[in-house]
C-alpha positions in Angstrom: -249.9 13.7 -122.7 -247.7 12.7 -119.7 -249.3 10.6 -117.0 -248.0 9.3 -113.7 -249.0 5.7 -112.9 -247.8 2.7 -110.9 -244.8 0.8 -112.4 -245.5 -2.5 -114.3 -243.3 -5.5 -115.0 -243.1 -4.6 -118.7 -241.4 -1.2 -117.7 -238.1 -2.9 -116.7 -236.1 -2.1 -119.9 -237.0 1.6 -119.9 -236.7 1.8 -116.1 -233.1 0.5 -116.3 -232.3 3.2 -118.8 -233.7 5.8 -116.4 -231.4 4.3 -113.7 -228.4 4.7 -116.0 -229.2 8.3 -116.5 -229.9 9.1 -112.8 -227.8 11.2 -110.5 -225.1 9.5 -108.5 -226.5 9.4 -105.0 -230.0 8.2 -105.9 -229.3 4.8 -104.3 -232.9 3.6 -104.6 -232.6 3.5 -108.4 -229.7 1.1 -109.1 -228.6 0.2 -112.7 -229.1 -3.5 -112.1 -231.9 -5.5 -113.9 -232.3 -8.1 -111.1 -232.6 -5.5 -108.4 -235.0 -3.3 -110.4 -237.1 -6.4 -111.2 -237.4 -7.1 -107.5 -238.4 -3.5 -106.8 -241.1 -3.7 -109.5 -242.4 -6.9 -108.1 -242.5 -5.5 -104.6 -244.3 -2.4 -105.8 -247.0 -4.5 -107.6 -247.6 -6.4 -104.4 -247.8 -3.2 -102.4 -250.4 -1.6 -104.7 -252.4 -4.9 -104.5 -252.2 -5.2 -100.8 -254.9 -4.5 -98.2 -253.1 -2.4 -95.7 -254.8 -1.0 -92.6 -251.6 0.7 -91.4 -248.2 1.7 -92.8 -245.9 -1.2 -93.2 -243.1 -2.4 -95.5 -244.9 -1.3 -98.7 -243.0 0.4 -101.5 -245.0 2.3 -104.1 -243.1 2.9 -107.3 -244.4 5.3 -109.9 -243.4 6.1 -113.4 -244.0 9.1 -115.6 -245.1 8.0 -119.1 -245.3 10.0 -122.3 -248.4 8.4 -123.7 -247.9 9.7 -127.2 -244.5 8.1 -127.6 -245.0 5.2 -125.1 -241.8 6.3 -123.3 -240.9 6.5 -119.7 -239.5 10.0 -118.8 -239.3 9.8 -115.0 -239.9 7.8 -111.8 -240.4 8.3 -108.1 -241.2 6.2 -105.0 -242.9 6.2 -101.6 -241.5 3.8 -99.0 -244.4 3.6 -96.5 -242.1 3.0 -93.5 -238.4 3.7 -93.5 -236.5 1.2 -91.4 -239.4 -1.4 -91.2 -237.2 -4.4 -92.1 -233.9 -3.0 -90.9 -232.8 0.3 -89.3 -232.8 3.4 -91.5 -229.4 4.9 -90.7 -228.4 8.5 -91.0 -226.0 11.0 -89.3 -227.3 13.3 -86.6 -225.6 16.7 -86.6 -225.8 18.3 -83.2 -223.7 20.3 -80.8 -221.9 18.8 -77.9 -221.3 21.3 -75.2 -218.3 21.2 -72.9 -218.0 23.3 -69.8 -215.1 24.3 -67.5 -216.3 26.0 -64.3 -212.7 26.7 -63.2 -212.0 28.6 -66.5 -215.5 29.9 -66.8 -215.7 28.5 -70.4 -218.6 26.9 -72.1 -217.9 25.7 -75.7 -220.2 24.0 -78.2 -218.7 21.7 -80.9 -220.8 20.3 -83.8 -220.5 16.5 -84.0 -222.0 13.8 -86.2 -223.4 10.7 -84.6 -224.6 7.5 -86.4 -228.3 6.9 -85.6 -231.6 5.5 -86.8 -233.9 8.1 -85.3 -235.8 8.4 -88.6 -236.9 4.8 -88.7 -240.7 4.7 -88.8 -241.3 7.7 -91.0 -242.6 7.5 -94.5 -239.8 8.1 -97.0 -240.0 9.8 -100.4 -237.2 8.6 -102.7 -236.1 7.6 -106.2 -237.0 10.9 -107.9 -235.6 11.1 -111.4 -236.8 13.0 -114.5 -235.6 13.3 -118.0 -233.2 16.2 -118.5 -235.4 17.8 -121.1 -238.2 18.1 -118.5 -236.2 19.6 -115.6 -237.8 22.8 -114.5 -241.2 22.0 -116.1 -244.5 21.4 -114.5 -243.9 17.7 -115.0 -241.2 17.7 -112.3 -243.9 18.9 -109.9 -246.2 16.2 -111.2 -243.6 13.5 -110.6 -242.9 14.7 -107.1 -246.2 16.0 -105.8 -248.5 13.3 -107.2 -246.9 11.1 -104.6 -248.4 13.5 -102.0 -251.8 13.3 -103.5 -251.6 9.5 -103.3 -250.7 9.8 -99.6 -253.7 12.1 -99.2 -256.0 9.6 -100.8 -254.7 6.6 -98.8 -253.6 8.2 -95.5 -253.8 5.1 -93.3 -251.1 3.5 -95.4 -248.5 6.1 -94.3 -246.9 7.5 -91.2 -247.6 10.7 -89.4 -244.4 12.3 -90.7 -242.6 12.2 -94.1 -238.9 12.5 -94.8 -236.7 12.6 -97.9 -233.0 12.7 -98.4 -231.7 15.2 -101.0 -228.5 14.2 -102.9 -225.5 15.9 -101.5 -222.6 17.6 -103.2 -220.2 15.7 -105.5 -218.0 17.2 -108.2 -218.3 16.6 -112.0 -216.0 13.6 -111.6 -218.3 12.0 -109.0 -216.0 12.7 -106.0 -217.6 13.6 -102.7 -215.3 15.6 -100.4 -217.4 14.4 -97.4 -217.1 10.7 -98.4 -213.4 11.1 -99.1 -212.9 12.6 -95.6 -215.0 10.1 -93.7 -216.6 7.0 -95.3 -213.7 6.2 -97.5 -211.4 5.6 -94.5 -213.6 2.8 -93.3 -214.6 1.2 -96.6 -211.8 1.9 -99.0 -214.4 2.5 -101.8 -214.9 5.4 -104.1 -218.1 7.4 -103.4 -219.9 6.2 -106.6 -219.1 2.6 -105.8 -220.4 2.9 -102.2 -223.6 4.4 -103.5 -223.9 1.6 -106.1 -223.5 -1.1 -103.5 -226.0 0.5 -101.2 -228.5 0.5 -104.1 -227.9 -3.2 -104.6 -228.1 -4.2 -101.0 -228.9 -1.8 -98.2 -227.1 0.8 -96.1 -226.8 -1.5 -93.1 -223.5 -2.9 -94.2 -222.2 0.7 -94.2 -223.5 1.5 -90.8 -222.0 -1.7 -89.4 -218.5 -0.4 -90.4 -219.0 3.3 -89.6 -217.5 4.6 -86.3 -219.9 4.3 -83.4 -218.6 7.3 -81.6 -219.3 11.0 -82.4 -217.2 12.6 -85.2 -216.3 16.2 -84.3 -217.0 18.3 -87.3 -214.0 20.8 -86.8 -211.6 17.8 -87.2 -212.8 17.2 -90.7 -211.1 18.9 -93.7 -212.8 22.3 -94.6 -214.0 20.9 -97.9 -215.8 18.1 -96.1 -217.3 20.5 -93.5 -218.7 22.7 -96.4 -220.5 19.6 -97.8 -222.7 19.2 -94.6 -226.2 20.0 -95.7 -225.1 21.1 -99.2 -227.3 20.1 -102.1 -225.9 18.8 -105.4 -226.9 21.3 -108.1 -229.0 18.6 -109.9 -230.9 17.9 -106.7 -231.9 21.5 -106.1 -235.2 21.2 -108.0 -236.3 18.2 -105.9 -235.5 20.2 -102.8 -237.3 23.3 -103.9 -240.5 21.5 -104.8 -240.8 19.9 -101.4 -239.7 23.0 -99.5 -242.6 24.8 -101.1 -244.8 21.9 -99.8 -243.8 22.8 -96.3 -240.8 20.4 -95.8 -238.0 21.7 -93.6 -234.4 20.7 -93.1 -233.5 19.2 -89.7 -230.4 18.0 -87.9 -230.0 14.8 -90.0 -227.8 14.3 -93.0 -227.0 11.4 -95.4 -224.3 8.9 -94.5 -222.6 9.1 -97.9 -222.4 12.7 -99.0 -223.9 14.7 -96.1 -226.9 15.9 -98.2 -229.8 17.3 -96.1 -232.8 15.5 -94.9 -236.2 17.2 -95.3 -239.0 16.6 -92.8 -242.7 17.4 -92.6 -245.7 16.4 -90.6 -248.0 14.5 -93.1 -251.1 16.5 -92.2 -249.3 19.8 -92.8 -248.0 19.1 -96.3 -249.5 21.6 -98.7 -250.7 19.1 -101.4 -252.2 16.9 -98.7 -253.8 19.6 -96.6 -255.1 21.8 -99.4 -256.1 19.4 -102.2 -259.8 19.3 -103.1 -262.0 16.4 -104.2 -264.7 17.2 -106.8 -266.8 15.4 -109.3 -265.9 15.1 -113.0 -268.0 16.5 -115.8 -266.8 15.5 -119.3 -266.8 18.2 -121.9 -265.3 18.3 -125.4 -264.0 21.8 -124.8 -263.0 23.6 -121.6 -261.7 27.0 -120.7 -258.1 27.1 -119.4 -257.7 29.6 -116.6 -255.1 27.8 -114.4 -252.8 24.9 -114.2 -253.5 22.1 -111.8 -252.3 18.7 -110.7 -255.1 16.1 -111.0 -255.3 12.5 -109.7 -257.9 9.9 -109.2 -258.1 8.3 -105.7 -257.6 4.7 -106.9 -254.9 2.4 -105.6 -253.6 0.0 -108.2 -255.2 2.1 -110.9 -253.8 5.4 -109.6 -253.2 8.1 -112.3 -252.1 11.7 -112.2 -251.7 14.4 -114.8 -251.1 18.2 -115.2 -253.9 20.0 -116.9 -255.0 23.5 -117.8 -258.5 23.9 -116.3 -261.3 26.3 -115.3 -261.9 25.3 -111.7 -264.8 26.7 -109.8 -265.1 25.8 -106.1 -268.1 23.6 -105.2 -268.8 23.0 -108.9 -268.2 19.8 -111.0 -264.8 19.9 -112.8 -264.9 19.9 -116.6 -262.4 17.6 -118.2 -261.9 16.7 -121.8 -262.3 13.0 -123.0 -258.5 12.7 -123.3 -258.0 13.9 -119.7 -260.7 11.5 -118.5 -259.1 8.6 -120.4 -255.6 9.4 -119.0 -257.0 9.5 -115.5 -259.3 6.4 -115.9 -262.3 8.4 -114.8 -265.8 8.9 -116.2 -268.6 11.4 -115.8 -269.4 11.8 -112.1 -266.2 10.2 -110.8 -264.3 11.9 -107.9 -261.1 13.7 -108.8 -258.5 15.2 -106.5 -256.8 18.5 -107.6 -254.5 21.2 -106.4 -253.1 24.3 -108.1 -249.5 24.2 -109.3 
């Protein structure tokens, strides 16, 4: 059985292996033991905190194969993007110029450095074992974060964002980075992403041009990267798009990948999840597949299960499911259909 839970200090070696296997562009999952250890420690503090409002907390989850005691994925929630320092991105909007004498009005798309998205809750760090891509466990890894937000709403902002990894080729080259960022940093795309994972994106923003960058002046290959998703990032995009997230006018500083946005209260797994009481049974009918989670904080757990759910009735779970979720007869459980 696979279960999603908060990260623990003993997870460090396996977490670093996940970092080595992760997609270039997932800057929140650096292959660096010291940085990962710090992230784990910060997450432990966050889960133990008494927070009345969203602040600097970072909730780091891992997906564990209980049978093999092996980590097969991870994901995060940063309660407030830009809490300690501005959360930089590029705003893609049209600049309109007008000539009354020539009776011409012309709009030109331009990219401007901004930190408009500071203050929103940020989903990040999504990575799953290649063998599980396309399975229900990808949805568990991504959407269980949303069930956690539903259970602990005061800890999070009124809007949620996530950055989807943008296009780079099989050799790790990003046409967008090569056309823009590389001129200011003289660093390959992968190295810039690595440094951002080890530090922050502020050092990049400090060196980026402070004036609008007119899109038509970029090479065509770079223009075509704006809002384009890396093939390996498509699943993460699709899951959240189904949840009600939408693209907006903001893109990533490095590779121009799209940013997804949703009002927290409108997210499907938050708005439609149900809370019911558990009834333990040795055998249950399987009539549908659901995401299940308890509403704990430090002891948060989530799984995928085949169930027979009847509205307004206790939910029958096997002893193994109850053990994985750390619940007993009569405990509340949150669920939503896959």
